[in-house]
C-alpha positions, -999 to 999 in steps of 0.1 A, spaced: 433 -366 -189 443 -355 -155 427 -323 -142 447 -298 -122 438 -277 -92 437 -240 -100 448 -230 -65 473 -251 -45 472 -230 -13 456 -200 3 471 -178 30 462 -148 51 491 -126 60 489 -99 87 512 -72 99 534 -80 129 557 -56 146 585 -60 171 609 -32 183 597 -9 155 605 -34 127 574 -44 108 571 -76 89 544 -99 76 533 -131 94 511 -159 81 482 -162 105 462 -187 85 468 -211 56 447 -235 37 452 -264 37 472 -266 69 494 -294 54 512 -294 21 498 -312 -9 521 -341 -18 529 -326 -52 529 -289 -42 547 -278 -11 539 -244 5 560 -215 -7 584 -202 20 591 -165 21 557 -156 8 553 -127 32 580 -106 15 561 -106 -18 527 -96 -3 540 -62 7 570 -56 -16 577 -22 0 575 -35 35 548 -38 62 539 -5 78 509 10 95 493 41 78 472 69 92 447 67 63 429 37 49 444 26 16 424 14 -14 425 -24 -19 452 -35 -44 454 -66 -65 486 -79 -81 503 -112 -90 538 -120 -77 559 -148 -92 580 -171 -71 604 -197 -85 612 -229 -66 645 -248 -65 633 -269 -95 628 -238 -116 590 -242 -114 571 -209 -112 543 -203 -87 519 -174 -92 508 -156 -60 477 -136 -65 476 -110 -37 447 -89 -26 459 -63 -1 435 -43 20 435 -24 53 420 -31 87 417 -6 115 438 -13 146 439 6 179 473 19 190 476 25 227 508 37 243 518 13 272 541 39 287 541 78 289 551 93 256 580 113 270 600 82 280 629 71 257 618 34 257 582 42 248 564 13 230 530 9 215 506 -20 218 489 -28 185 457 -49 189 432 -63 165 412 -93 178 438 -119 189 467 -102 172 489 -81 195 524 -68 189 548 -40 200 562 -11 180 578 23 186 555 53 189 547 77 161 547 114 170 511 120 159 497 91 179 476 102 208 467 81 239 443 60 218 446 63 181 431 44 151 456 34 124 454 10 94 474 -22 90 478 -40 57 463 -75 55 467 -98 25 448 -127 11 470 -148 -11 461 -175 -36 489 -196 -49 488 -214 -82 511 -231 -107 489 -218 -135 489 -183 -148 452 -176 -150 454 -140 -139 419 -130 -148 404 -159 -129 426 -150 -99 412 -114 -100 376 -126 -103 379 -150 -73 396 -124 -52 370 -98 -59 342 -122 -49 359 -132 -17 366 -96 -7 330 -86 -14 317 -114 8 342 -104 35 335 -67 35 297 -69 31 290 -98 53 271 -118 28 257 -153 35 286 -174 24 314 -182 49 350 -174 41 360 -209 50 336 -223 25 347 -201 -3 384 -208 3 378 -245 8 359 -246 -25 387 -228 -44 416 -248 -30 399 -282 -28 374 -285 -56 380 -260 -85 399 -279 -111 406 -274 -148 417 -298 -176 452 -295 -191 458 -273 -222 436 -283 -251 408 -293 -229 372 -280 -229 359 -249 -212 351 -252 -175 323 -236 -157 325 -234 -119 314 -215 -88 332 -209 -55 300 -209 -35 290 -172 -34 262 -174 -61 288 -167 -88 291 -183 -122 325 -184 -138 340 -198 -170 376 -207 -178 390 -218 -211 423 -237 -209 449 -226 -235 449 -245 -268 486 -254 -265 508 -263 -235 537 -243 -249 521 -213 -267 519 -184 -241 485 -168 -233 490 -131 -230 456 -115 -230 462 -77 -234 496 -77 -218 516 -75 -250 494 -47 -263 498 -28 -231 536 -32 -233 537 -17 -268 514 12 -257 535 20 -227 570 18 -242 565 21 -280 576 -2 -308 613 9 -308 618 3 -271 600 -30 -270 622 -43 -299 653 -31 -280 641 -50 -249 634 -81 -271 669 -80 -285 685 -75 -250 665 -105 -236 676 -127 -265 713 -117 -260 710 -124 -222 713 -89 -208 699 -76 -175 665 -60 -178 648 -40 -150 614 -25 -152 601 1 -128 566 14 -123 543 27 -96 519 -2 -104 527 -37 -93 502 -51 -118 519 -33 -146 553 -47 -135 540 -83 -137 522 -77 -169 552 -61 -186 576 -89 -175 550 -115 -186 546 -99 -220 583 -97 -227 588 -133 -217 560 -143 -240 575 -124 -269 605 -147 -267 584 -177 -278 594 -203 -290 624 -198 -267 619 -202 -230 634 -177 -206 654 -197 -180 673 -169 -162 663 -151 -130 627 -139 -134 612 -117 -106 585 -94 -119 580 -78 -84 612 -76 -64 607 -68 -27 626 -38 -13 644 -61 12 659 -82 -16 672 -54 -39 708 -67 -34 697 -95 -59 701 -68 -86 739 -71 -82 739 -106 -95 762 -112 -125 736 -133 -143 710 -121 -168 676 -113 -154 642 -98 -160 630 -81 -128 607 -53 -117 608 -28 -88 586 0 -76 595 34 -91 602 48 -56 634 27 -56 648 37 -90 673 63 -75 682 42 -45 693 12 -66 711 32 -93 745 18 -83 733 -18 -83 719 -16 -118 744 6 -137 746 -20 -165 709 -29 -165 682 -15 -187 658 7 -168 623 9 -183 589 22 -173 
């Protein structure tokens, strides 16, 4: 019975800016080389900040959600994202009345250039998003959340365990048996004690409370309509202000199709920069942030919009 790594990769993604265009940049990844059986996912940065990378004047609350990426072989990779803010100093490098004014953003060894904001003074403090990402081929969402919470607590409170040790333990040593195996107890090295029970069947979906939440949010009639539309290969688009709710709703609908397996386009959290994908002629199940629902109306005229 071959055991499987829970986490294949870990990455730290930080805000980078050039000529006023913000984007994410991977500044660290673990391990630095790909596993022979699990290559690193390209384009990960887009799914860490689906609405784009931008500085903010106020510190945002940490957010946890799971994005789903599909590789060329139709294998799904679950990217558990913990996004939080770090303070950065913004110092104009030229007088603010010049047309080509630019700003220098610095945070330790990270430096980049961006256009000024009207409210920025000679030396201002702003907040840049930073994301810790755990990538897995398994959909153990609750375990993802628990591990992320421990790592974030250690990072923010400066506890004894080093970040490198925690991440190394998660990526290199935490393994689980295949479906039908026994319960596993493990620690990531922060004095924690965790338990994980593999699913009883390799094909029966594990939904937790996601199906219940879907019925509570949409009602029985709407869920049955979505079920029929998915079976008849229609386009289905969810929208919500919560990334977690998007992933959970798409996951629940996909699970309701059992014993059938959904093989069409499946993107529970679609980044803003990829909204043109919605014009695809093929069936899909996707999710977008509610702030985009009016902007993409033309692309999804024949899709089902749900919240």
